MIVEX-932843 format. One record per residue (C-alpha): x negated, y, z negated; residue in one letter. Coordinates in steps of 0.25 Angstrom, whole numbers, plus 2048, in hexadecimal, padded with zeros to 3 digits. Example, Ala and Ser with C-alpha at 12.3 -4.5 7.8 and 13.67 -1.06 7.14 Angstrom:
2
7CF7EE7E1A/7C97FC7E3S/
***
This chain:
358
800801800X/7F480A7FDX/7EE80580AX/7FC808811X/7FD81680AX/7EE81A80EX/7F081681BX/7FE81F81FX/7F982B817X/7EB82B820X/7F582882EX/7FF832829X/7F583F825X/7EF83D833X/7F983B83BX/800848834X/7F384E835X/7F284B844X/80184E848X/80285B83FX/7F5861848X/7FB85C854X/80A864851X/80387084CX/7FB87185BX/80786F862X/81087A85BX/80788485CX/80688086AX/81488286BX/81388E862X/80C89586CX/815890878X/821897872X/8198A386EX/8158A687CX/8268A387FX/82A8AD875X/81E8B687CX/8238B5889X/8328B9884X/8358A8886X/8388A7879X/83E8AF86DX/8348AF862X/83D8AD855X/83F89F85AX/83189A85CX/83189484CX/83D88A850X/83888785DX/829883855X/83287B84CX/83A875857X/82D86F85DX/827868851X/83085C852X/82D85A861X/81F85C85FX/820853853X/82684885BX/81B84A866X/81084B85CX/811841852X/80F83585AX/80183A85DX/7FF83F84FX/80383084AX/7F982B855X/7ED835851X/7F1834844X/7EE826842X/7E282484BX/7DC82F841X/7E1828834X/7DD81A839X/7D181D83FX/7CC825833X/7CF81A829X/7C6810834X/7BA81A837X/7BA81B825X/7BC80B825X/7C880D81BX/7CF805827X/7C77F9825X/7C87FA815X/7D97FA817X/7D87EF81FX/7CE7E7818X/7DA7EB80EX/7E37E2814X/7E97ED81CX/7E77E6829X/7EA7ED836X/7F67E783AX/7FC7EF82BX/7F57FC832X/7FB7FB83EX/80A7F7839X/80980482FX/80580C83AX/811806842X/81A80A838X/813818837X/816819847X/825813846X/82881F83CX/822828844X/82882384FX/83782284AX/833833846X/82E837853X/83C82F85AX/84483884FX/83E844854X/83E841864X/84B83A863X/85584485BX/84C84F855X/845855861X/85285686BX/85A85E860X/84E86885FX/84C86A86CX/85A86C86FX/85A876864X/84D87D868X/85287D878X/85F885872X/85688F869X/84D892876X/85889387DX/85F89C875X/8538A5872X/8508A6881X/85E8A9884X/8618B788BX/86A8BB87EX/85D8BA876X/8538C1881X/8508CC877X/84A8C286EX/83F8BD878X/83A8C9879X/82D8D0875X/82E8DE873X/8228E687AX/81F8DB882X/8238D8891X/8288C8892X/82E8C289DX/83C8BC89CX/8408B58A9X/83E8BD8B6X/83C8C98ACX/8338D38A4X/8378D7899X/8338E288FX/8378E7884X/8318F2878X/8388EE86CX/8468E5867X/84E8E785DX/8508DF850X/85B8D7854X/8548D4863X/8608DA869X/85B8E9870X/84D8EA876X/8478F7878X/8418FC885X/8458F088EX/83E8EF89AX/8408E38A4X/83A8DF8B2X/8428D78BAX/83D8D18C9X/8488D38D2X/84C8C48D8X/84F8CB8E5X/8438D28E7X/8378CB8E0X/82E8D88E1X/8388E18DCX/83B8E28CDX/8478E88C5X/8408F08B7X/8498F48ABX/8448FD8A1X/84F900896X/84E908889X/8568FC880X/85D8ED885X/8658E287EX/86D8D6884X/87A8D6887X/8838CA88BX/88F8D1895X/89B8C7894X/8A08BD89DX/8908BE8A3X/8898B28A3X/87B8BB8A1X/8768C4896X/86F8D1899X/8668DB894X/86C8E9893X/8608F4895X/864901890X/85F910894X/85490C89FX/85090B8AEX/8519008B7X/8468FF8C3X/8468F78CFX/83C8F48DBX/82F8EE8DEX/8238F18D6X/8198FA8DEX/8239008E6X/82990E8E4X/8389088E8X/83D9098DCX/84C9078D5X/84C90F8C8X/85A90F8C1X/85D9158B4X/86990F8AAX/86E91089CX/87290189DX/86D8F58A5X/86F8E68A4X/8638DC8A8X/86A8CF8A8X/8638C58A2X/8648B78A7X/86A8AB89FX/8628A18A5X/85A89B89AX/84A89689BX/84788789CX/84588688EX/852889889X/85887E890X/85C872887X/85086888BX/84E85988EX/849859880X/85485E87AX/85D85387DX/86284A873X/85B83C874X/86A835875X/86D83E881X/861839888X/86482C886X/87282D88BX/86C833898X/86182B898X/86382A8A8X/85D8378A9X/84E8378ABX/84B8428A3X/85383D89AX/84E82F899X/83E837898X/84283E88DX/84A833885X/83D829888X/833836885X/83C837877X/83A828873X/82B828879X/82783286DX/82A827861X/82581C86AX/81882386EX/81882585DX/81881785AX/80E813864X/80381D863X/80481A854X/80180A856X/7F680E861X/7EF816857X/7ED80B84EX/7E2804857X/7DD81085DX/7D981584FX/7D180C84DX/7C081184AX/7B4807849X/7AA80983FX/7A2814841X/7AA81984CX/7B082784DX/7BD829847X/7C2831852X/7BC82985EX/7CA822861X/7D1830862X/7CE832871X/7D4825877X/7DF82686EX/7E4833872X/7E0830880X/7EA82587EX/7F482F878X/7F2838884X/7F582F88DX/801828887X/809836886X/80683A892X/80C82C898X/817830891X/81983E896X/8148388A5X/82082C8A2X/82A83889EX/8288418AAX/82A8338B3X/8388308ADX/83C83E8ADX/83983F8BBX/83F8318BEX/83182C8C3X/83381E8B9X/8408188B6X/84481B8A7X/84480F8A4X/8348108A6X/83481E8A1X/828820896X/82A81388FX/81E80C897X/815816891X/818810884X/818803889X/80A80488BX/80580B880X/80C7FF878X/8057F6880X/7F77FE87DX/7F97FF86EX/7FF7EF86FX/7F17EC875X/7E87F486AX/7F07EF85DX/7ED7E2861X/7DF7E4863X/7DF7EB856X/7E57E084DX/7DD7D6854X/7D07DD850X/7CE7E385DX/7CB7F185CX/7C97FB867X/
***
């Protein structure tokens, strides 16, 4: 029992450390991406924390298999390098018992990843899509503007000097739009104030600019039309960006199963099932790869281990694309990748249990 607790503690410490580091790295990358969207006016800055919170379960489901894989290799590799594993096996804890303990940890992790991928992440993806759609809708366009900065919104360039605390009135508005009838001609609106309005029975929203001028013409030419106005309405298109659609990953797993004949749904469902399968297979693969011979560097097996993981995960991505594009039938789908990995795991484990190491 003492040996069991010791091994479990070593593995969990290594897994948590690796997974946390990987999670922080990817979260930082996501934060930089969201900040760039906010700076470009494609995202409201006041929803960044919520979006980052939505990213954690999805990233955790992707990173936990890798964290388990590397964590077990690190933990067992250190025990082999320090000859502690020889002492543990000499105390009656056989390689088969070590494999059973590791398989149990892998099964628990696979169940957790399955809950995230099949149930929780679709709900979170749906909430995320709705949040971004609300943030990027024409009703909230002023929330995406950063005072004192020129920003591109669709086919327009917008500048505002300041925005009221309630985000309903902008001061000193500048809007430049390229005319669709003539790609060389531009329409520029400069106004003292601007605010959003909704016209009854109209499908689109408008920004009302007050006390300003409208300039139309081709840059570099003298033929300009200048119109002074008290109020001028600028149409705000209701077409939402791609990020506002209910994405494939937001579809509930039960619906994917009902509509499995669609290649995109089959690929998405197989991807969700592949994550817990990969967690279990990678945990088993880590057992033979963690063996370190005496006087051998404890990190030597990291290179083939990482190479195998890269090949495995990239094959899964390729297989998912093949299913989506109907290049392979859905009954073959991504399963052949797991079958190849399972064969490799069985071969390596049998060699280890027979006393033959890499």
